[in-house]
N, C-alpha and C positions, 0 to 999 in steps of 0.2 A: 294453922301453921304457927309453930312456936319459934321465937327468935332464939337462936343458939349462939354460943360463943364464936362460932365460925362466921355468923352474920355480922356480929359486932367487929370482929377482927377484919373482915373484908371491908366494912364501912370505914374503919379507922385507917386502913392502908389506902383505900381509895381517896379519902380526904387528904391524907398526907401526900400522896402522889400528885393530886390536883394542885395542892398548895405549892409543892416544889416546882411543878411545871410552870405555874403562874409566876413564881419568883424568878425562875431562870428566864422566862420570856421577858419580863419587865427589865431585868438586868441587861439583857441583850436585845432589846426591842428594835433598835435601828437595823442591826444585822439580820434579824429574823424577818422583819418586814421587807427588807430589800431582797432577801432570798425568795420570799413568797411572791413578790412582784416579778422577779425573774422567771418564776414558774407559771406566770400568767394569772395570778390571783390579784384582783384589783382591791387594794386597801385604801381607805381614806387617808389623806395626808394631814396629820395633826402637827402643827408647828407651835412651839412655845414662843409666845410673843414677848419681846422685851419692850415694855411700854416706855421705859426711860429713853430709849433710842429712837422712838417713833416721832415723825414730824407732827405738827399740829393738825394738818389735814387728815393724816392717818388716825390720830387719836379721836378726832371728831367723827370720822367714819365708823370707827369701832364703837364709840359711844352710841351712835344712832342705831347700829346693829343690835347692841345690847338692849336699848330702849324698845326696839321693835319686838325682840324676843320676850321681854318682860310684859309688854302689852298683850302679846299672844297668850302667854301663860295665864295672865290675869283674866282674859276673856274666857279661856277654857275653864278656869276655876269657877267663874260666874255661871257658865252654862251647865257645869256639873252640879252646882248647888241647886239648880232649879228642879 
């Protein structure tokens, strides 16, 4: 099967439509996510954390969580290297 100009055109249009869709989603993400939640689709809640306004206890807790994640990733990397 040969690749024709119609294939290339379809690919370019598809990539453009996907890019436009992603841009519009990110621009309106809170509204879209809320709409999807109302429809019964469970989405994880990602909140942007303002570290400057967090208490010392919250910062220490966040630090411990990050250290745990780093340790897990390092362990996975060591296991994959074997």
